[in-house]
N, C-alpha and C positions, 0 to 999 in steps of 0.2 A: 780296149781289148776286143769287145764285141759291140757292133753298132747295127741297130735295126732301123731301116729307113722305109717308111710308107708301106708296111707289110699288109697285104690283103689276102683274105681267104674266104671263099664261099663254098657251100655245099648245096648244089642245085641252085635254087632261087634264094636261098638263105645266106645273106651276107654276115659272116661270123666275125671276121676281122676287117675293119673298114679303113685301115691306114694307121699302123702302129709305128711310132718312132721312139726308140729307147737306146740309151748308151749305157753299157755295162763296163765298168772299170775293173781292173784286176784287184781282187780282194773284196769286192762288193758282196754284200749279202742282201739280195733284193727280194722282198716279199711282195707277192701279187695277190691282192684281195679284190672282191667284188661279188655281186649277186650270181647265183647259179645261172649258167647259160650265157654268160657275157663274153665268153671266148678265152678265158684264162688258160685252160688246158690245151686248147687248140693253138694258142700262141706259143706255149711251151713246146709243143710237138713240132711246130714250124721251125724252132731254133735249131733242132738237129735233124731236120728234114724227114721226120717220121710222117709228117704231113707236108706235102709240097705246096708252098705258097702260090697263089695265082699271079702275084706280082709283088714287087718290092725287093729289098736287099737285106741279107743277113751277112754282115762282113766280120769275119773273125781274123784279126791280125792281118788285114789287107786282102784276104781271100773272100770273094763273094760266094757263100756256100750255095746259094740258090742255083747258080749256073755251074757249080763244080760237079764233075762227073765221078770224082773219087770219094764216094760216100763212106767207104770203109775208113779212110784216113780221117774224115771229118768226125765220124762217130767215136773215134778214139780220143778226140780232143774234148768232146762234149758228152759226159756221162749222164745217164738218166735213171731215176728211181721212181717206180710207179706205185700207185695206190694199192694194187693187188699183187705186189711182189714179183709176179711173172717168173717164178722159179720152175724148173723142170722137175715134176714130181717123181719121175722115174730115175733121177740122178741123185747121187749123194751131194752133200753140201760142197765138198771139195771139187767134184766134177762140174757142178753148176758154176763155180767160180773160175775154173781153169778152161772151160769150154771155149769161150770166145778167143782168148789169146792164142790157144793152140790151133783152133780152126782157122784163124786168120794168119797163122804162122808168125805171130808177133814174138812168141816164146816157144821154146821146146818144152815138152811135157815136164821134164825134171825141174827146169827153172820155174815154170809156171806153178808147180806144186810148192816149191820153196817160197815163192812170192805169196801164194795163197795162205800158207802157214803163217807168214808174218801178218797178213791182213786179218786173218781169223783171230790171231792173238790181239790185234789192235781193237777188234770189235768184241773181244771177250767171248769167242765161240770156238776156240781151238779144239776143245774137247768134243765138239759136235761135227767135226769134219767128215766123219763116216756115216752120219745120220742122214735120213731122207727128210725132205721138207715136211711131210705129214707128221713127223715126230717132233717138230719144233712149234713153239708158241708164235703168235703173230709178230711180236716184237723181235724174236730171234730171226724169223724169216726176213723181216725188213732189214735187219743188220746184215744178214747174208747178202741181200740184194745190193746194199750199199757197198759191201766188200767186193762184190762182183763188178760193180761200176768202177771202183777204184783200181782194179787190176789193170785197166787200160791206161792208167796214169793220166786221167783227163785234166784239162785246164779249167773247165767249168763243170759244175754238177747241177743238174736240173732235178727238182723234186716236185712231183705232181701228187699233192695230197698225201704226203708220206706217212701220216699218222691216222688218217680217217678210218682205216679198216681195223684199227687196234682198239683193244679194251683200254680203259683209262689208265690202269696200272702199268700198261706196257708202253704208253706214249713216252714216258721219261727215258726208257732204254734208247729210243731212237733219237729224241731231241738232245740227249746228253752226247751221243755220238756226233751229231751235227755240230754241236758246240765245240767239240774237240777238233773237228775238221776246220771250223772257222778260226780257231786259235792257230792252226797250222797254215792259214792264209788261203784256204780254198775259196774260190769264187763260186757263189751259189745263187740260183734263182729258184724261189720256192712259191708254189701255189698252195695255199692252205686256208681252211676255214677256222684254224686254231688261232683266233685273233690275238689272244694274249701272248702266244709264242711269237707271232710276227711282230707284235708291238715291242717285245722285250729283246728280240734276237736280231732283227734285221737292221742294217745300216741305212737302207732306203726302202720306202714302201711305195708301191704303185697301185692306184685304184683304177680298175677297169669297169666300164659299163657301156652297154650298147655297142660293143665291138671296138671301142677306142679307149685310150688312156685319158681319163677325165682329170686326174691330178696325181702328182708324184712329189715326194719330198722325204725328209727325215721322218722317223717314227713320231717325233714330237709334232712336226708340221701336220701330219696326216691325222693323228688321233687327238691332239690337243687343240689344234688351230686349223680345222678344215675350212676350205674356202668354197669348194664346189658344192652346189646344192644337192646333187645326187649323192655325193659322198656323205654329206651331213645326214641325209635321209637314211642311207645305208647304215651308218654308225648308230643312229637313233634306234633303228630296229634291233640291232645287235645288243645294244645296252638295255633294251626292254625285255630281252629274252630271259 
Protein backbone atom coordinates (compact mmCIF):
# COMPACT_ATOMS: atom_id res chain seq x y z
CA UNK A 1 0.00 0.00 0.00
CA UNK A 2 2.73 2.47 1.03
CA UNK A 3 6.41 1.85 0.49
CA UNK A 4 9.24 4.01 1.82
CA UNK A 5 12.62 3.69 0.12
CA UNK A 6 15.89 5.17 1.39
CA UNK A 7 14.21 8.24 2.86
CA UNK A 8 16.63 10.94 4.03
CA UNK A 9 16.07 14.27 5.74
CA UNK A 10 18.47 16.80 7.25
CA UNK A 11 18.01 20.13 9.00
CA UNK A 12 21.12 22.12 8.27
CA UNK A 13 24.09 19.95 9.22
CA UNK A 14 21.99 17.60 11.36
CA UNK A 15 21.09 14.37 9.59
CA UNK A 16 17.76 13.32 11.11
CA UNK A 17 16.72 10.52 8.75
CA UNK A 18 19.67 8.61 7.31
CA UNK A 19 17.91 6.16 5.01
CA UNK A 20 14.55 4.71 6.03
CA UNK A 21 13.03 1.69 4.30
CA UNK A 22 9.57 0.51 5.35
CA UNK A 23 6.61 -1.25 3.75
CA UNK A 24 3.13 -0.53 5.12
CA UNK A 25 0.41 -2.96 4.06
CA UNK A 26 -3.31 -2.24 4.06
CA UNK A 27 -4.74 -2.83 7.52
CA UNK A 28 -1.36 -2.61 9.26
CA UNK A 29 -1.19 -0.88 12.63
CA UNK A 30 2.45 0.13 12.92
CA UNK A 31 3.86 1.52 16.13
CA UNK A 32 7.09 3.51 15.98
CA UNK A 33 9.16 3.66 19.16
CA UNK A 34 12.59 4.96 20.03
CA UNK A 35 14.46 7.55 22.08
CA UNK A 36 13.57 11.24 21.87
CA UNK A 37 15.21 12.99 18.94
CA UNK A 38 15.76 9.85 16.87
CA UNK A 39 13.61 11.09 13.95
CA UNK A 40 10.25 9.42 14.63
CA UNK A 41 8.08 12.52 14.22
CA UNK A 42 10.13 13.79 11.28
CA UNK A 43 9.62 10.45 9.55
CA UNK A 44 5.88 10.66 10.12
CA UNK A 45 5.73 14.21 8.75
CA UNK A 46 7.68 13.13 5.66
CA UNK A 47 5.03 10.51 4.85
CA UNK A 48 2.44 13.18 4.01
CA UNK A 49 4.96 15.80 2.87
CA UNK A 50 4.53 18.17 5.82
CA UNK A 51 8.31 17.87 5.71
CA UNK A 52 9.79 17.42 2.25
CA UNK A 53 12.43 14.67 2.23
CA UNK A 54 15.86 15.51 0.84
CA UNK A 55 15.89 12.25 -1.10
CA UNK A 56 14.22 8.87 -1.30
CA UNK A 57 10.73 7.75 -2.24
CA UNK A 58 7.34 7.53 -0.55
CA UNK A 59 5.21 5.42 -2.87
CA UNK A 60 1.45 5.25 -2.22
CA UNK A 61 -0.32 2.79 -4.49
CA UNK A 62 2.15 3.39 -7.30
CA UNK A 63 2.49 7.18 -6.92
CA UNK A 64 5.79 8.62 -5.67
CA UNK A 65 4.53 11.33 -3.35
CA UNK A 66 7.92 13.07 -3.13
CA UNK A 67 7.78 14.11 -6.79
CA UNK A 68 4.01 14.66 -6.89
CA UNK A 69 2.84 18.24 -7.30
CA UNK A 70 -0.76 17.56 -6.25
CA UNK A 71 -0.27 17.81 -2.48
CA UNK A 72 -3.96 18.42 -1.81
CA UNK A 73 -4.88 15.05 -3.34
CA UNK A 74 -2.11 13.31 -1.40
CA UNK A 75 -3.17 14.77 1.92
CA UNK A 76 -6.71 13.57 1.39
CA UNK A 77 -5.36 10.01 1.35
CA UNK A 78 -3.11 10.40 4.40
CA UNK A 79 -4.75 11.85 7.49
CA UNK A 80 -2.71 13.13 10.42
CA UNK A 81 -3.46 13.64 14.09
CA UNK A 82 -1.06 15.81 16.06
CA UNK A 83 0.04 15.87 19.68
CA UNK A 84 -1.36 19.37 20.27
CA UNK A 85 -4.71 18.90 18.44
CA UNK A 86 -4.18 21.93 16.10
CA UNK A 87 -7.82 23.00 16.26
CA UNK A 88 -8.85 26.55 15.35
CA UNK A 89 -9.84 28.14 18.66
CA UNK A 90 -12.09 30.74 17.02
CA UNK A 91 -14.21 28.10 15.25
CA UNK A 92 -16.83 25.73 16.60
CA UNK A 93 -16.25 22.00 16.57
CA UNK A 94 -18.50 21.68 13.52
CA UNK A 95 -16.65 24.43 11.64
CA UNK A 96 -13.27 22.87 12.50
CA UNK A 97 -14.39 19.57 11.00
CA UNK A 98 -16.04 20.95 7.87
CA UNK A 99 -13.40 23.57 7.01
CA UNK A 100 -11.01 21.44 4.92
CA UNK A 101 -13.55 19.59 2.74
CA UNK A 102 -15.48 22.79 1.95
CA UNK A 103 -12.35 24.90 1.40
CA UNK A 104 -10.91 22.27 -0.95
CA UNK A 105 -14.34 21.89 -2.61
CA UNK A 106 -14.45 18.19 -1.82
CA UNK A 107 -17.97 18.65 -0.40
CA UNK A 108 -20.58 21.36 -0.38
CA UNK A 109 -21.35 22.83 3.03
CA UNK A 110 -24.65 20.95 3.51
CA UNK A 111 -23.11 17.56 2.74
CA UNK A 112 -20.04 18.33 4.85
CA UNK A 113 -22.23 19.15 7.84
CA UNK A 114 -24.16 15.89 7.44
CA UNK A 115 -20.89 13.92 7.26
CA UNK A 116 -19.56 15.81 10.27
CA UNK A 117 -22.69 14.91 12.25
CA UNK A 118 -22.10 11.22 11.51
CA UNK A 119 -18.45 11.43 12.58
CA UNK A 120 -19.27 13.37 15.74
CA UNK A 121 -21.74 10.66 16.59
CA UNK A 122 -19.00 8.09 15.97
CA UNK A 123 -16.59 9.85 18.34
CA UNK A 124 -19.40 10.44 20.87
CA UNK A 125 -19.30 14.25 20.62
CA UNK A 126 -22.44 15.12 18.67
CA UNK A 127 -23.71 17.25 21.56
CA UNK A 128 -20.51 19.36 21.37
CA UNK A 129 -20.71 20.41 17.73
CA UNK A 130 -21.53 24.05 18.52
CA UNK A 131 -18.92 24.31 21.28
CA UNK A 132 -15.52 25.96 20.89
CA UNK A 133 -12.28 24.07 21.57
CA UNK A 134 -11.65 25.99 24.81
CA UNK A 135 -14.85 24.44 26.18
CA UNK A 136 -13.60 20.88 25.62
CA UNK A 137 -11.35 18.57 27.60
CA UNK A 138 -8.07 17.38 26.08
CA UNK A 139 -9.56 13.99 25.25
CA UNK A 140 -12.53 15.64 23.54
CA UNK A 141 -10.24 17.92 21.52
CA UNK A 142 -8.23 14.94 20.31
CA UNK A 143 -11.39 13.08 19.30
CA UNK A 144 -12.48 16.16 17.33
CA UNK A 145 -9.06 16.20 15.65
CA UNK A 146 -9.48 12.54 14.68
CA UNK A 147 -12.98 13.23 13.31
CA UNK A 148 -11.56 16.14 11.30
CA UNK A 149 -8.97 13.84 9.70
CA UNK A 150 -11.60 11.19 8.96
CA UNK A 151 -13.71 13.76 7.08
CA UNK A 152 -11.34 13.48 4.11
CA UNK A 153 -11.84 9.69 4.05
CA UNK A 154 -8.11 8.89 4.27
CA UNK A 155 -6.61 5.53 3.42
CA UNK A 156 -3.92 5.86 6.10
CA UNK A 157 -3.99 7.67 9.44
CA UNK A 158 -0.79 9.01 11.01
CA UNK A 159 -0.77 9.65 14.77
CA UNK A 160 2.05 11.72 16.25
CA UNK A 161 2.03 11.22 20.04
CA UNK A 162 -1.81 11.33 20.11
CA UNK A 163 -2.08 10.89 23.89
CA UNK A 164 1.01 12.61 25.29
CA UNK A 165 -0.78 15.94 25.91
CA UNK A 166 -3.64 14.24 27.77
CA UNK A 167 -4.29 13.63 31.43
CA UNK A 168 -4.17 9.90 32.29
CA UNK A 169 -7.96 9.59 32.64
CA UNK A 170 -8.46 11.00 29.14
CA UNK A 171 -6.05 8.68 27.34
CA UNK A 172 -8.63 5.90 27.25
CA UNK A 173 -11.08 8.12 25.35
CA UNK A 174 -8.62 8.42 22.47
CA UNK A 175 -7.17 4.90 22.51
CA UNK A 176 -10.68 3.38 22.54
CA UNK A 177 -11.53 5.38 19.43
CA UNK A 178 -8.31 4.21 17.76
CA UNK A 179 -9.24 0.61 18.60
CA UNK A 180 -12.61 1.18 16.95
CA UNK A 181 -10.90 2.47 13.80
CA UNK A 182 -8.62 -0.58 13.80
CA UNK A 183 -11.63 -2.92 13.89
CA UNK A 184 -12.96 -1.10 10.84
CA UNK A 185 -9.72 -1.83 8.97
CA UNK A 186 -8.04 1.58 9.04
CA UNK A 187 -4.31 1.49 8.30
CA UNK A 188 -2.42 3.40 10.99
CA UNK A 189 1.12 4.51 11.77
CA UNK A 190 1.57 5.64 15.37
CA UNK A 191 4.48 7.39 17.05
CA UNK A 192 4.06 7.10 20.80
CA UNK A 193 5.84 6.89 24.13
CA UNK A 194 2.87 4.93 25.49
CA UNK A 195 4.77 1.65 25.27
CA UNK A 196 2.03 -0.54 26.75
CA UNK A 197 -0.46 0.79 24.20
CA UNK A 198 1.97 0.11 21.33
CA UNK A 199 2.73 -3.34 22.74
CA UNK A 200 -0.91 -4.39 23.04
CA UNK A 201 -2.38 -2.59 20.04
CA UNK A 202 0.00 -2.60 17.09
CA UNK A 203 0.34 -5.44 14.59
CA UNK A 204 3.94 -4.42 13.87
CA UNK A 205 6.45 -2.37 15.82
CA UNK A 206 9.39 -0.38 14.44
CA UNK A 207 12.31 0.68 16.63
CA UNK A 208 14.16 3.78 15.43
CA UNK A 209 17.47 5.10 16.72
CA UNK A 210 20.14 7.37 15.22
CA UNK A 211 17.95 8.20 12.22
CA UNK A 212 17.48 4.62 10.99
CA UNK A 213 15.24 1.65 11.67
CA UNK A 214 17.28 -0.64 13.89
CA UNK A 215 14.71 -3.43 14.19
CA UNK A 216 11.11 -4.20 13.24
CA UNK A 217 8.77 -7.10 13.84
CA UNK A 218 5.67 -8.19 15.68
CA UNK A 219 4.97 -6.86 19.14
CA UNK A 220 6.20 -10.15 20.56
CA UNK A 221 9.41 -9.99 18.49
CA UNK A 222 10.24 -6.50 19.65
CA UNK A 223 9.25 -6.62 23.29
CA UNK A 224 9.83 -10.27 24.20
CA UNK A 225 12.71 -11.26 21.94
CA UNK A 226 14.68 -8.14 20.92
CA UNK A 227 17.87 -8.75 18.95
CA UNK A 228 19.33 -5.29 18.41
CA UNK A 229 21.58 -4.07 21.24
CA UNK A 230 20.20 -0.51 21.07
CA UNK A 231 16.65 -1.84 21.32
CA UNK A 232 17.61 -3.97 24.32
CA UNK A 233 19.12 -0.92 26.00
CA UNK A 234 16.05 1.20 25.20
CA UNK A 235 13.68 -1.39 26.65
CA UNK A 236 15.79 -1.86 29.76
CA UNK A 237 15.58 1.87 30.50
CA UNK A 238 11.80 1.86 30.03
CA UNK A 239 11.36 -1.19 32.25
CA UNK A 240 13.38 0.47 35.00
CA UNK A 241 11.22 3.60 35.07
